[in-house]
N, C-alpha and C positions, 0 to 999 in steps of 0.2 A: 806433056813429055815427062818421062820418068827421069828424075834427077836425084842423085845421092848428094845431099847437101854437105858443105863444110860445117864444122862444129860451130863456127861463128854465126853462120846463117841459121842453122838449126836452133841454137839457143836464142838468137835474136827474135826469131819468129815465135818461139814458145810452143811450137808444135811441129810434128813431122810424121812420116810414115814408118813402117816397120824397119826399113833399112836404116833410117836415121837413128831410131831408138836402139837398134841392135849394135851399131858401131859405137854409140856413146856408152851403152852398158858394158860392152866388151872392153872398151878402154878403161872404164872405171874398175872393172874386175881385175884387169891386168895390173892396174895401179896398186891394187891391194894384194898383189903377189899371186893371184890365181892363174891357173893354166886355162885361159879362156880363148874361144874362137867364135867368129861369126860364121854361121852356116847358111848356105843358099840351097833351097830345095823347094818342095811343094807341100801343101796342106789341103785337106778336103774340107769344104764348107759343110757344117753340120745341118744347115737348113735345106739345102737343095742337092747336096752330094757332089757338087762340081769341084774340080781340083784347080787350084791357083798357085802361082809362084809365091814363095814366102821366105822370110829371113828371120832367123832367131839366133840365140847364143847358146853354146854349151861350155861347161867347165869339166875338166878332168882332174881327178885326185887319186892318189895311190891307195890301195887297200893293203894295209900292213907293210911289211918290209920287202926289200928285193927290187928287181928291175921293173920298169914300167912298160916293158915290151910285151907283157901278156895282158890281153884285154880283160881276163878274168880278175886281174888285180887292179883294174882301173875303174873307178866309179865315175860314170858319166851322168851329168845332170843337164837337162834342157831348161833354158830360161826363156819364157814367153815375154818378150820385152814390152808389149802393149798392155799387159795385165799385171806383170810382176810375179807371176806364178812360176813355180819350179816343178819339174817332173823328172824323177830318176829314170834313166833309159831302161833299166831292168824292169820297171813297172810298165812302161809303155810297150816294151817288147813282149812281156809276159801276158798282157791283157787282163790284169787283175786290178781291182779298185783299191785305192789307198788314199787317205786324206792328206793332202799337201796344202798347207796354208788355207785351210777351210774349203778346199776343193778336192775333187776326186781325180786321181791319176789313173788313167786307163790306157787301153791299147790303141790300135790304129783305126778304130772306127769300123769294125767288122760286125757289129751288132751283138757282141758278146758282153753286154753289160756296160758299154761305153757311156760315160757321162757326156752329154752334149756340150758342157762347158770346157771339156778337155780338148786341146788342139789335136786334130787327127792328122799327125804328120805322115807323109807318104814316102817321099824319097829325098835323098841328099846328094847334091852334085859336087859341092866343094866346100872347104872350110879354110878360113884364113884369119890371121891377126897381123900385127905390124912387123912380125919377123918371118912368118912362113905362109905359104899358100899350098894347099893340098887338093888335088883333084881325085875324086872317087873313081876307082877303076875295078871295083868289086863286081862280080858277075850279077849279083842282085843288089841294087842300090836302095832297096826299101829300108826304112828306118827300123822296122821290126827285126831285120836280120843283119843290120850294119855293124861292122867291126870298127870301132873308133880308135884303134891303135894306129895313129897317123905315121908312126915310125916304121910300120910294116910295109915294105915296098911292094908286096904282093897285093895289097889292098888300096894303097894310096900312092899317087905320083906327086912328089914334091917339086916345087919350082926351084930353079937354081938359086942358091943363096946369094950369089953375086948379083943376080938380077934384082933380088929383093933389096939388097943394100943400095943399089943405084936408083930405086924409086923415090920420088918426092913424097915426103910424109907431111901430114898436117902439123902445123905448129901447135904447141901446147896452149890451151885456152884457160886463162884464169877465170874462176867463177866470182862474180860480184858478191860482196857480203850483203846480208839482209839490211834493208832500210826501213822496214815496217816495225811499228811498236806493237808487239802482241798484246800487252796488257790494255792498251788503249782500244785496240780492236775488239777485245773480249768484252769490255765494259759497254762499248757502243752496240755490239750485236746483242748482248743480253738484254739491254734496255729496250731495243727495238723489237726483239722477238717476244719479250714479255708483253709489251703493249699490243702487238698483233694478236697474240693468243687471248688476251683479256677482251679485246674487241670482238674476236671471232666467237668466243663463248657467249658474250653479251648479245651480239646481233643475230647469231644463227640459232643459239640454244636457249637464250633468255636466262643465262646462268651467270652468277658472279664468280670471280676468281680470286682466291686468297693465296698469296705467295709465302713460302716458308724460306727465309733467307738462310737459316741454319742448315736445313736439309740441302739447299742449293750449294752451300759451301762444301758439304760433305761429298758432293759428286765429283769435285775436282780431282782428287787422287785417283779415282776410277778412270777418268779420261786420260790422265797421264799414263796409267798402266795399260790402257788400250793402245795408246800410240807406241809404247815400248814393245808391246806384243806384236803390233803390226810391223815394226821395224826389225825385230829380232826373231819372231816366231815363238818366243818363250813367254809364259804367263807371269805377271808380276802383281803381287798385292791383292789378289782377289779375296782371300780370307779376311784380311784386315778391313777391306771395304764392306763386306757383308756384316762384319761385327759392328762397325760404326753405324750402319743403317739400322741394325736391330736395336741398338741403344737409342736411336733417335725416334723410331717408330713405336708408339705406345702399344701395349698389349691389346689384342683384339682388333688392331688395325692392319691393313694390307699395304704393302709397298709395290709399286710398279714403275719400271723405268725403261727407257728406250734410247740407246745411243746411236748416233750416226756420225760419219766423217765425210766432209765435203771440202772442196777447194775454192768454192765461190763464197765470198763473205756476204752475199746478199741475204738479208733476213727473210725476204719473200721466198727466195729459193729454199732456204732451210725449212720454212713452214710448209712449203709445197712438198718437200721430201717427207715430212712428218705426216701430212694428210694422205699421202699415197701408201703409207704403211699401216696395216690394220691395227697393230699393237699401239702405235702412237695415236691413231684415231680414237681408239678406245680410251686412252688416257685423256685426250682432249675432251671427250664426252662424259667423263666421270661426273656423277651426281652424288649429292649427299650433304649432310650438315657439317661433317668433319673433314671435308676434302681440303687438302693443302697441296699446292703445286710447287715444283722446284724446277729450276733451269740453270744449267751451267755451260759455259763456252770456254774451251781451251784452244788456243791458237799456237801452233808450232811452226816457226819460220825457219826456212832453210835457205842456202845460197840462191841467188837469182830471185829472191822473194817468192820462192815456191812455198805454198801454204798447205798445212794439214789442219783442218778446223774440225774439232770434235765438239758435238753438241749433244747433251743429254736432257731429255724431257722426262720428268718423273712426277709422281703424286703419291700421297699416302691418304688412306681413307678407311672408314669403318663400314664394312659391308652391311 
């Protein structure tokens, strides 16, 4: 049975479908003062071309000064709640490729250069938040041609505000503060992953493994910068990181590093991710007399004990 869960149920389960994620994201964006709406429509599956029901979030913002009644002055951004990616509507409708959060934003899946990772939105039937509910009454309800000026009564039919006021709303849900100790988890994971890598190289490759604590320490700021970039979309401290590595790597030596982010603190899972990546596998198989390995774990804890765990495996060697 299709059920739209209450916030308490959703957060207690720790998982949910696109409807649960969309309502939660929309509520968070509204709390930050954005003009956000949950959208109900359809999306085309990239693997088999079938069309299914889908729910996502949009935000609207003004372009310059003046009234928001003109769609040309309203910037509309689609938020894909299950991946965290954002797609400006102008790019989706124009069918051009553009990098958004390390992904390509493209059109509605017509074969004109569409990236398979981009949601192929098809139509939209309605949009709502805690104050308003709008039904789409445009002649063509395709995303590509949609006008998102909800205030335009020629395009959207709004529900009576009196009815909206009378509806029962979900109570506010306080988020539990973090209970995990990130430093303790970092030390535990680093020790376990190092031991597993040392054993792997000894048992499978018949190679010894020397660890460079100083180089491992220098990887920490880079992982903090990666998390800040993931959260904000802006790069931080890359030049300083590169300069510190150059100072630590002797002349004639090569540095190689591979960072990952996971939410499972299992060392075996982290090693499995490394072994599935070609660059990390090459680092694990590095041979030579002057090979020194480095490993650093940085754990970022958020409310409800949600974790972002960054791990970087690196080595320096003389070719």
